[in-house]
C-alpha positions, 0 to 999 in steps of 0.5 A: 186114522189117528195112528196114520196121522201120528206116524206122519207127524213123527217123520218130522221128529228130529233125531236127538243123537246130537245131545250126546255129541261131544266137542273134542278139542286140543287144549292149549297151555297147562292143565293147571290153569284149566277151570272147567268142571273136572280133569279126567286123568287116564292111567295105566296100573302102576304108572303115574306120569303126572308131575307136580302136586297133582302127581303127589296127590295121585300117589297118595291115593294109590298108597291109601288104596283108594285107586288101584288103576284096574280097568274102569276103576274110578276115583275122585279127588277134590279139592285139589291144591295148585290147580284151578279145577277143583275136581280130578277123576282118576280112571284106571286102564289096567296094566299097559302090556295087557290093555287094548283099544277096546279096554280103553274105550270101555274105561272112557265110556264108563267114566263118561256115563258116571260124569254126564252131569258135568258140562266141560272136562279136560282129559289127561291121557296116559303118559301124556301121549296122544296114542290113546286119545282116539280110543278115549274119544270113541268111548266117551262119545258112545258112553255119553248117549242115552235114549230119552227122545220120547220122554216129556221130561228128558234129563238133558244132562250130557257132557258137552266138551272135552279138551285134551292135554298132550305133549304129542307133537303129532296130535292134530284136530283131524285125528280127534275128528276122525275118531269122533265122527264114526262114533257119532255115526253110531249114535245116529244108528242107535237113535234110529234103532231105538225108535218104536215101530209106530214112529219108524215105518218104512216110509218114515225111515226112508224120509229120515235117510233122505234128510240125512242125505240132503244134510251131508250132500249125498244123493238118496233115492227112495224106490216106492211100491210101483217101482219095486213092482216094475223091478219084479222084486217079488220076495221083498214085496211078498214080505211087506204085503201084510202091512198097511205100511208099504215097502220101500227101498232106499239107495244112496250113492257117495261119489268120492272117486272117479265115476268109472271106479267100482264102488263098495256096496253095502246092503242093510236089512230093514224090517222096521217091525218083525212080528214073524208074520203068520209064523208069529213070534212068541209075545215075550220080548217081541217089543225088541223086534222094533230093532230088526232094522239094525243093519239098515240103520248102520248103512243109512248112518254111514251117510253121516260119516262119509259126508264128513270124512270124504274118503276117496272111494265110491260107496253105495248103500241099499236098504230094503224096508218092510214091516212084517205083520200077519193079516188077511193079505200077509204071505203064508207058509207054502207060498212061492215067491219069485225074486227079481233075478227070476229064482223061485222061493218056497216060503217055509217060515214067514219069520225067515223074512230078512233073507227074502228082502235081502235077496232082491236088494242083493240082486239089485246091487249087482247092477253097480258091478261092485268091487265088494258087496257086503250085507249086514243084517239081524238075520238069525237066532242061530247065529246067537246060539253059535257065537253068543250075545254081545261078543261078536257077529258072524261073517261068511262069504265068497272072497277070503281077502274081503272077509279078512279085511272086514275081520281086521276092521272089526278088531280095530273098531271093537266090533268083532267078527268070527268067520263061519263056513259057507261050503256047498254042502249046506245048499242041499238043506235048501232043496225044495220040491216046489221051487228053486229053493226054500227060505229056511234050511231047518234048525241045524246050521241055521246061520249058515244056511241063511248065508247059503240062501243069500249066495244065490243072489250075489252071482259071481261077486266078491261078497260077504254076509255079516249076521249081527243078531245078538249084537244089535240090542243091549239088555244089560249094563255095558261101559259105553252102551246104554240099554237099547239099540247099539248101532252096531256096525257103523264103526266096523264099516267105516274102518273097512271103507277107510282101509280101502281109501284114505279120507280127506280132511273133515 
């Protein structure tokens, strides 16, 4: 009983990602008059476009070997003559001809993570140009986050404000906001992914999605177990039958265009804790399986982005939510489940559960006649074997134009994708003697056979599958990602949506 009461109480716990949110504004006047905590000067290696006494001081630091301008190189100068701010932090970006948007994000994130004790800072972008400012904002917002929601004595030391000095006449507050808002959406996803399974059951996650929808005026519908049964979602219900925390499905609908316009539909896997079920996982590292709802977190967090940017397009989010546990009521290897489209599935492994809940959600998505259908999921360890961790996610699907657009959005956002094949040959690995298909194709080509399985539930739709296993959890040190959930996918999906339709002013 105490567990249930604790979980219900946690549903009321606000998401604390706003602690890391940054107030980003265009500065007026001269940086020499700025009296905040610090001035952060971003510089390409070998380039110093800052004039006056500060420029001379920087040149002296370079000549003395204190600062060389390599990527993420940091050096503090204080006190400083002839400017009111008494601390200047130099941040290296590497050589300009080899620098990328991601290098700049990383440098900004690394700088902010070391400067979180400050409250207000000003930024001098390289060359006094506004071109790099969106990437600096993204890195700064992402690097400003830490998960201490559940600590009795949180540090509560986050940078609160960044002012940007630039002579770029084309720089506007809209440009700053369009960089900040998707990055803050990533923080929402991180916060959700970092919450433990006892504080983020399917019921609680669905309520948090509803709260976000109410805040950003996007309708959110929660399908409960009776409704899922009525829809004959036997695959989703089968996975969730072993837990006292019953399955849910969240559906939100953003209407930015005419009702007749076909929407983009995103489907996110939401296993709020994955023990593997009866095919139980190894104990070592199982605590990370609280993050097996990373795809759902990304899709739900898009509510916050679309609600502010307001692109002129229709977008729908669908997130099936379950908890996969072993019990006397759990589904078993050898069971045959019937999905909502009538196809039967022999269960080979109860730890191949993500594709089962996605099967019913993808079939449900078809009723919207989507322009594009995209699912995102922490689906297979095999994808990590193929592509490594913290490098890129895998993508496959039925429409090359869609895949190419998503790959480009990944390059622009820093959330990269690599295409895997989805040839018909892989379908034979799913053949079952007792059902239409198996839920696992075995060891070889595991990421691809998972995609082949999902293709049985997308009919003739233009569909892409994104496997983010290996991208959802940061275990080490990253310039703009703290340890824990990464919120991966929010910025990628945002870039893709905006490539399809321009946003209104936030």
